[in-house]
PLY file of the C-alpha trace (Angstrom):
ply
format ascii 1.0
element vertex 462
property float x
property float y
property float z
element edge 461
property int vertex1
property int vertex2
end_header
1.65 -24.42 9.49
4.14 -21.62 8.97
3.48 -18.82 6.49
6.57 -17.23 4.80
6.02 -13.91 2.78
6.49 -10.36 2.26
3.72 -7.44 2.75
1.13 -9.64 1.37
1.45 -12.12 3.89
2.14 -9.59 6.60
-1.05 -7.98 5.95
-0.06 -4.25 6.58
-2.53 -2.52 4.22
-5.72 -4.52 5.85
-7.00 -4.89 9.28
-5.93 -8.31 10.98
-9.21 -9.95 10.65
-9.27 -9.13 7.12
-5.90 -11.06 6.20
-6.25 -14.26 4.45
-3.91 -15.88 6.96
-6.20 -14.85 9.80
-9.41 -16.00 7.45
-7.94 -19.43 6.37
-7.11 -20.22 10.33
-10.59 -19.32 11.51
-12.34 -21.26 8.40
-10.29 -24.24 9.14
-10.99 -23.78 12.86
-14.46 -23.83 12.60
-14.90 -26.69 10.37
-13.12 -28.64 13.46
-9.58 -28.75 11.96
-6.72 -28.53 14.59
-4.78 -26.05 12.84
-2.47 -23.19 14.23
-1.16 -20.78 11.25
2.12 -19.14 12.36
2.35 -15.82 10.22
5.87 -14.90 9.45
5.30 -12.49 6.56
7.40 -9.23 7.15
7.13 -6.35 4.84
9.67 -5.74 2.27
11.72 -9.11 2.54
12.45 -11.17 -0.71
12.67 -15.13 -0.85
16.22 -15.35 0.37
15.68 -13.27 3.31
12.31 -15.69 4.01
14.36 -18.80 3.79
17.26 -17.66 6.01
14.73 -16.58 8.73
13.10 -20.06 8.51
16.68 -21.78 8.78
17.37 -19.82 11.88
13.84 -19.44 13.85
11.07 -20.98 11.63
12.25 -24.80 12.28
11.82 -24.11 16.10
8.22 -24.06 15.59
8.35 -27.69 14.12
5.68 -26.80 11.26
4.05 -29.55 9.32
3.35 -27.44 6.47
5.33 -24.54 5.19
3.56 -22.03 2.74
5.61 -19.41 0.94
4.02 -16.53 -1.03
6.61 -14.73 -3.14
5.53 -11.97 -5.13
7.22 -10.40 -8.42
9.76 -8.36 -7.02
11.54 -11.09 -4.94
12.96 -12.26 -8.24
15.39 -9.16 -8.80
15.85 -8.55 -4.94
17.21 -12.19 -4.47
20.31 -11.65 -6.51
21.31 -8.43 -4.44
23.12 -8.12 -1.34
21.71 -4.90 -0.02
18.07 -3.50 0.04
18.48 0.43 -0.05
21.27 0.94 2.60
20.53 -2.42 4.46
22.66 -5.45 3.85
20.95 -8.76 3.33
21.62 -12.65 2.47
21.38 -14.13 -1.08
21.82 -17.61 -2.03
24.02 -18.67 -5.10
22.32 -20.73 -7.63
23.62 -23.87 -6.11
22.26 -22.89 -2.89
25.29 -21.74 -1.13
24.95 -18.66 1.32
27.00 -15.79 0.14
29.06 -13.61 2.55
29.19 -13.58 6.30
27.33 -11.80 9.09
25.12 -9.14 8.37
26.07 -5.93 9.81
23.37 -3.47 10.99
24.70 0.29 9.00
23.54 2.04 11.90
21.18 4.93 12.05
20.61 7.00 8.92
22.35 10.36 8.38
21.21 13.17 9.77
20.41 14.86 6.34
17.88 12.37 5.54
15.66 13.52 8.19
14.96 16.65 6.36
12.82 16.91 3.50
15.41 18.39 0.84
17.45 15.35 2.08
14.85 13.00 0.94
14.21 14.49 -2.40
17.65 14.35 -3.35
18.54 11.19 -1.92
19.77 8.49 -4.64
17.19 6.04 -5.76
14.38 7.60 -3.32
11.63 6.71 -5.75
12.81 2.98 -6.55
16.00 1.57 -4.80
16.03 -0.92 -7.80
17.06 1.44 -10.30
16.65 1.14 -13.92
18.39 -0.50 -16.54
18.32 0.66 -20.32
15.83 -1.17 -22.84
17.33 -1.35 -26.35
15.02 0.71 -28.93
14.11 -2.05 -30.88
12.66 -3.79 -27.78
10.47 -0.60 -26.74
7.01 0.39 -27.88
8.38 3.49 -29.58
9.73 1.36 -32.28
6.49 0.77 -33.73
5.69 4.69 -34.03
4.99 5.19 -37.90
7.63 7.10 -39.53
7.01 10.02 -41.60
9.81 11.82 -44.10
9.60 15.26 -42.16
9.71 13.62 -38.44
12.02 10.46 -38.46
11.73 8.46 -35.30
14.70 9.15 -32.83
16.04 5.61 -31.92
16.45 6.29 -28.26
16.56 3.26 -25.75
13.71 3.27 -22.96
14.23 2.71 -19.38
12.62 0.16 -16.94
13.00 -0.35 -13.45
15.35 -3.07 -12.75
12.88 -5.13 -10.58
10.22 -4.65 -13.56
12.48 -7.07 -15.61
10.73 -9.93 -14.04
7.77 -8.99 -16.21
9.99 -9.76 -19.35
9.33 -12.87 -21.20
13.09 -12.89 -22.20
14.66 -11.92 -19.34
17.98 -9.82 -19.45
21.23 -11.52 -17.91
21.05 -9.94 -14.74
17.35 -11.20 -14.06
18.46 -14.71 -15.27
20.79 -14.74 -12.59
18.42 -13.48 -10.27
16.14 -16.38 -11.20
18.58 -18.87 -10.62
19.62 -17.46 -7.33
15.62 -17.79 -6.58
15.68 -21.27 -7.84
18.86 -21.94 -5.52
16.78 -20.34 -2.48
13.61 -22.56 -2.85
16.01 -25.79 -2.87
17.51 -24.80 0.66
14.24 -24.19 1.69
12.74 -27.36 0.20
15.98 -29.51 1.54
15.18 -28.56 5.17
11.49 -28.73 5.00
12.08 -32.58 3.78
14.97 -32.87 6.63
12.44 -31.93 9.41
9.70 -33.73 7.89
7.70 -30.67 6.68
6.01 -30.26 3.43
6.42 -27.15 1.20
4.10 -25.72 -1.17
4.54 -22.46 -3.50
1.99 -19.81 -3.68
2.80 -16.82 -6.01
0.92 -14.00 -5.64
-0.65 -12.78 -8.61
-0.30 -9.25 -10.32
-2.77 -7.00 -10.04
-2.88 -6.31 -13.91
-3.24 -9.99 -14.60
-6.66 -9.88 -12.40
-8.28 -7.14 -12.19
-10.02 -5.39 -15.13
-8.27 -1.76 -16.17
-4.99 -2.61 -14.38
-3.07 -4.03 -17.25
-3.91 -0.88 -19.67
-2.71 1.15 -16.70
0.50 -0.66 -16.38
0.91 -1.05 -20.34
0.70 3.00 -20.38
3.75 3.39 -18.17
6.06 0.44 -19.17
8.32 1.14 -22.40
8.42 -2.65 -23.63
6.31 -3.62 -26.93
3.32 -5.82 -25.79
4.77 -9.04 -26.91
7.73 -8.79 -24.90
6.06 -8.74 -21.42
3.14 -10.27 -19.45
1.91 -8.92 -16.14
2.08 -12.24 -14.48
5.68 -13.32 -16.01
7.20 -13.31 -12.61
4.47 -15.65 -11.15
5.05 -17.64 -14.04
9.09 -17.75 -13.03
8.18 -19.06 -9.75
5.78 -21.86 -10.63
8.32 -23.02 -13.08
10.97 -23.09 -10.58
8.81 -25.07 -8.26
8.01 -27.38 -10.79
12.00 -27.99 -11.80
12.15 -28.68 -8.08
9.02 -30.97 -7.68
7.76 -28.51 -5.23
3.74 -28.50 -4.89
2.53 -24.75 -6.43
-0.82 -23.08 -6.96
-1.80 -20.54 -9.15
-4.73 -18.38 -7.96
-4.97 -16.22 -11.22
-7.86 -17.95 -12.91
-9.87 -17.84 -9.83
-9.41 -14.37 -8.84
-9.99 -13.23 -12.16
-13.30 -15.04 -12.34
-14.38 -13.51 -9.37
-13.19 -9.94 -10.60
-14.96 -10.19 -13.82
-18.39 -11.28 -12.27
-20.61 -8.55 -11.43
-22.56 -8.92 -8.28
-25.69 -7.01 -6.85
-24.96 -4.65 -4.13
-26.51 -1.60 -2.43
-26.53 1.61 -4.65
-23.66 4.20 -3.66
-26.56 6.55 -2.71
-28.69 4.14 -0.73
-30.97 3.49 -3.84
-31.82 0.49 -5.75
-29.26 -2.49 -6.06
-26.71 -2.09 -8.86
-24.65 -4.68 -10.43
-20.87 -4.10 -10.00
-17.51 -6.44 -10.45
-15.66 -6.55 -7.15
-12.48 -5.04 -6.53
-9.61 -7.19 -5.23
-6.95 -4.84 -5.31
-6.61 -1.33 -3.58
-7.01 1.33 -6.27
-3.65 3.21 -5.65
-1.81 0.28 -4.72
-0.93 -3.16 -5.71
-1.72 -4.89 -2.25
-4.92 -7.13 -1.78
-7.87 -5.17 -0.30
-10.02 -7.02 2.18
-12.03 -8.61 -0.73
-9.21 -9.69 -2.39
-7.78 -11.44 0.90
-11.01 -13.01 1.24
-10.98 -14.30 -2.06
-7.42 -15.44 -1.86
-8.11 -17.45 1.68
-11.13 -19.22 -0.23
-8.86 -20.37 -2.89
-5.95 -21.38 -0.40
-8.63 -23.52 1.53
-10.02 -25.34 -1.74
-6.85 -25.80 -3.21
-4.88 -27.17 0.10
-7.83 -29.60 0.77
-7.61 -30.97 -2.74
-3.65 -31.24 -2.79
-3.23 -33.68 0.03
-0.82 -32.04 1.77
-1.72 -33.05 5.55
-4.47 -30.31 6.29
-6.57 -32.30 9.20
-9.93 -33.68 8.25
-12.74 -31.85 9.75
-16.31 -32.17 11.29
-17.84 -32.24 7.64
-19.09 -28.71 7.80
-18.01 -26.00 5.41
-16.46 -22.35 6.68
-18.64 -19.82 5.63
-15.71 -17.29 5.18
-17.19 -14.37 6.90
-14.35 -12.75 9.09
-15.67 -11.25 12.37
-14.46 -8.03 13.07
-12.97 -7.30 16.49
-15.24 -5.76 18.97
-15.22 -1.80 18.23
-13.07 0.14 20.76
-14.87 3.18 22.51
-14.74 6.28 20.28
-12.19 8.96 21.97
-13.47 11.82 20.35
-16.07 12.49 23.43
-12.97 12.95 25.59
-11.42 15.24 23.27
-14.61 17.26 22.65
-14.98 17.59 26.53
-11.23 18.64 27.28
-11.18 21.12 24.35
-14.62 22.73 25.93
-13.13 23.02 29.31
-10.01 24.39 28.28
-11.39 26.85 25.37
-14.32 28.28 27.90
-11.37 28.90 30.48
-9.48 30.95 27.71
-12.65 32.73 27.08
-13.56 33.75 30.46
-9.95 34.92 31.02
-10.05 37.27 27.92
-13.52 38.39 27.69
-14.35 39.42 31.38
-16.96 41.40 30.66
-19.27 39.14 29.06
-22.33 37.58 31.16
-21.07 34.26 33.05
-23.44 32.18 31.25
-22.61 32.96 27.44
-18.71 31.49 27.25
-19.71 27.84 27.58
-22.57 28.09 25.45
-20.48 30.01 22.85
-17.60 27.44 22.85
-20.17 24.35 23.13
-21.86 25.85 19.82
-18.30 26.30 17.92
-16.94 22.78 19.05
-20.15 21.01 18.08
-19.96 22.71 14.39
-16.43 21.72 14.02
-16.76 18.36 15.28
-19.82 17.68 13.06
-17.76 18.81 9.90
-15.03 16.41 10.79
-16.80 13.56 11.69
-19.23 14.16 8.78
-16.62 14.21 6.29
-15.45 11.04 7.79
-18.87 9.36 7.52
-19.18 10.51 4.02
-16.08 9.46 2.87
-17.11 5.86 3.37
-20.38 6.44 1.18
-18.47 7.34 -1.59
-16.01 5.42 -4.04
-12.46 5.44 -2.86
-11.05 7.27 -6.11
-13.55 9.99 -5.41
-13.50 10.87 -1.90
-9.80 12.65 -1.82
-11.17 14.52 -4.83
-14.16 15.84 -2.98
-12.05 16.80 0.20
-9.83 18.71 -2.04
-12.65 20.57 -3.49
-13.67 21.37 0.02
-10.73 22.82 0.89
-10.59 24.69 -2.64
-14.32 25.81 -1.79
-12.96 27.01 1.82
-10.09 28.93 0.58
-11.96 30.30 -2.34
-14.39 31.75 0.15
-11.55 33.34 1.83
-9.78 35.06 -0.96
-13.27 36.49 -1.79
-13.60 37.66 1.54
-10.34 39.23 2.01
-10.92 41.40 -1.37
-8.78 44.29 -1.49
-6.52 43.24 1.17
-5.18 40.85 -1.35
-3.51 43.68 -2.95
-2.01 44.76 0.35
-0.49 41.12 1.23
0.94 41.12 -2.59
2.57 44.39 -2.27
3.90 43.30 1.19
5.51 40.20 -0.24
6.85 41.90 -2.90
8.57 44.39 -0.84
10.07 41.94 1.06
11.24 39.83 -2.38
12.83 42.99 -3.89
14.39 43.90 -0.87
16.05 40.31 -0.64
14.60 39.32 3.08
14.18 35.87 1.83
15.25 34.80 5.24
11.94 36.39 6.29
9.53 34.86 4.00
8.80 31.72 5.80
7.77 33.96 8.75
5.88 36.01 6.51
3.84 33.51 4.60
2.79 32.12 8.10
1.67 35.28 9.47
-0.17 36.27 6.43
-1.82 32.90 6.02
-2.89 32.47 9.67
-4.19 36.10 9.77
-6.15 36.02 6.73
-7.96 32.81 7.86
-8.71 34.60 11.35
-9.89 37.67 9.74
-12.31 36.20 7.76
-13.46 33.46 10.36
-13.97 36.76 12.70
-15.82 38.46 9.87
-17.97 35.63 8.87
-19.60 33.23 11.77
-20.87 30.86 9.13
-18.01 29.89 7.45
-15.66 29.95 10.85
-16.08 26.70 11.73
-15.00 25.50 8.25
-11.59 27.48 9.00
-11.29 26.13 12.32
-11.63 22.52 11.09
-9.00 23.31 8.63
-6.81 24.52 11.74
0 1
1 2
2 3
3 4
4 5
5 6
6 7
7 8
8 9
9 10
10 11
11 12
12 13
13 14
14 15
15 16
16 17
17 18
18 19
19 20
20 21
21 22
22 23
23 24
24 25
25 26
26 27
27 28
28 29
29 30
30 31
31 32
32 33
33 34
34 35
35 36
36 37
37 38
38 39
39 40
40 41
41 42
42 43
43 44
44 45
45 46
46 47
47 48
48 49
49 50
50 51
51 52
52 53
53 54
54 55
55 56
56 57
57 58
58 59
59 60
60 61
61 62
62 63
63 64
64 65
65 66
66 67
67 68
68 69
69 70
70 71
71 72
72 73
73 74
74 75
75 76
76 77
77 78
78 79
79 80
80 81
81 82
82 83
83 84
84 85
85 86
86 87
87 88
88 89
89 90
90 91
91 92
92 93
93 94
94 95
95 96
96 97
97 98
98 99
99 100
100 101
101 102
102 103
103 104
104 105
105 106
106 107
107 108
108 109
109 110
110 111
111 112
112 113
113 114
114 115
115 116
116 117
117 118
118 119
119 120
120 121
121 122
122 123
123 124
124 125
125 126
126 127
127 128
128 129
129 130
130 131
131 132
132 133
133 134
134 135
135 136
136 137
137 138
138 139
139 140
140 141
141 142
142 143
143 144
144 145
145 146
146 147
147 148
148 149
149 150
150 151
151 152
152 153
153 154
154 155
155 156
156 157
157 158
158 159
159 160
160 161
161 162
162 163
163 164
164 165
165 166
166 167
167 168
168 169
169 170
170 171
171 172
172 173
173 174
174 175
175 176
176 177
177 178
178 179
179 180
180 181
181 182
182 183
183 184
184 185
185 186
186 187
187 188
188 189
189 190
190 191
191 192
192 193
193 194
194 195
195 196
196 197
197 198
198 199
199 200
200 201
201 202
202 203
203 204
204 205
205 206
206 207
207 208
208 209
209 210
210 211
211 212
212 213
213 214
214 215
215 216
216 217
217 218
218 219
219 220
220 221
221 222
222 223
223 224
224 225
225 226
226 227
227 228
228 229
229 230
230 231
231 232
232 233
233 234
234 235
235 236
236 237
237 238
238 239
239 240
240 241
241 242
242 243
243 244
244 245
245 246
246 247
247 248
248 249
249 250
250 251
251 252
252 253
253 254
254 255
255 256
256 257
257 258
258 259
259 260
260 261
261 262
262 263
263 264
264 265
265 266
266 267
267 268
268 269
269 270
270 271
271 272
272 273
273 274
274 275
275 276
276 277
277 278
278 279
279 280
280 281
281 282
282 283
283 284
284 285
285 286
286 287
287 288
288 289
289 290
290 291
291 292
292 293
293 294
294 295
295 296
296 297
297 298
298 299
299 300
300 301
301 302
302 303
303 304
304 305
305 306
306 307
307 308
308 309
309 310
310 311
311 312
312 313
313 314
314 315
315 316
316 317
317 318
318 319
319 320
320 321
321 322
322 323
323 324
324 325
325 326
326 327
327 328
328 329
329 330
330 331
331 332
332 333
333 334
334 335
335 336
336 337
337 338
338 339
339 340
340 341
341 342
342 343
343 344
344 345
345 346
346 347
347 348
348 349
349 350
350 351
351 352
352 353
353 354
354 355
355 356
356 357
357 358
358 359
359 360
360 361
361 362
362 363
363 364
364 365
365 366
366 367
367 368
368 369
369 370
370 371
371 372
372 373
373 374
374 375
375 376
376 377
377 378
378 379
379 380
380 381
381 382
382 383
383 384
384 385
385 386
386 387
387 388
388 389
389 390
390 391
391 392
392 393
393 394
394 395
395 396
396 397
397 398
398 399
399 400
400 401
401 402
402 403
403 404
404 405
405 406
406 407
407 408
408 409
409 410
410 411
411 412
412 413
413 414
414 415
415 416
416 417
417 418
418 419
419 420
420 421
421 422
422 423
423 424
424 425
425 426
426 427
427 428
428 429
429 430
430 431
431 432
432 433
433 434
434 435
435 436
436 437
437 438
438 439
439 440
440 441
441 442
442 443
443 444
444 445
445 446
446 447
447 448
448 449
449 450
450 451
451 452
452 453
453 454
454 455
455 456
456 457
457 458
458 459
459 460
460 461
């Protein structure tokens, strides 16, 4: 079986053993089925690129079944000849491949390696750009109009690839859908010629599955509610597959049911078990998390079993679907700790020759132990708190340390401010980066030297 797709299929956001492709293969193998899944997922690819790769390389695997996992942004990019600065293939509505050989544009300009270059790079945030939505189609057209404050009829803005969510797509998206259908028709024809079966399994939008995600998407989309749907792109792929007679599977209801079912699990503080619905997507991302990959693998397992697409029979057992993580690698921090201990002890001996010879190793050992305990402790604590809360706690920790630094500096802050103002008034802007670095590091070292209790935390920041 050959799996075509983008970053969802590649699984770049999860460990390999958590990826749905790996879990599905492991489950089938544990049931005694002779199945080999080849994962051809590639981050950033759209349907047309996956089809072209299949025509050139995928056919060499001589697959019995081809599974393609499109996502909503595929629709728009199937109509484009470039993704950012890189050329890509494109099919016409009747399945003909546009253009000739793709040419590598070469290395990026030197200025794109700089922070300012990236900041002012065109379409740096969204390479698809945006288009104007007529005022009548925006949610602002529903705003109550008052005599003293009439509604300003300004058009809305929408990323072009988000047009895949519109129930009535604009013209450019209609062209993209037609080209998508053309690409799927080519894939269908090549599979039929090779004797391979084909199935389409679109990835559901997070907002169509996870509670609260639709509200978050609604808050940033300019369209009126009745003019878009979070799973409209999935519906489009299903409609294309139905028109072509390609088997297709919709995991939305299955995943939504799981996401709405509360489960008992250990409390976050180690107390009594609590009930909570599982998260299937990452909180600040639209990709499946490990649990989402697990449930999607279960859906594929059951759906393909019922679809009679040639999955070999097993030994009658049912897969447990408990992905086994690989054997952990030995920790590297003890070697780093030992190397720093030797290096810093040697430096200590070289700089403080009058101290008793037995003190430097113990002092360095004590300081390193506290610093490593802070680093490892924060890492362990991050795993015990919800993902959305962890970064906030780290920021609070850093602010607390910096707050203590400002408190310890006291009257020195006035001197720092006076020195900085003098450089500004004299126009020495070229020296400001150096001044900021020197004052920042110097201030931290002054506080570290004056307070042995907070010193390990400051060294941890370094």
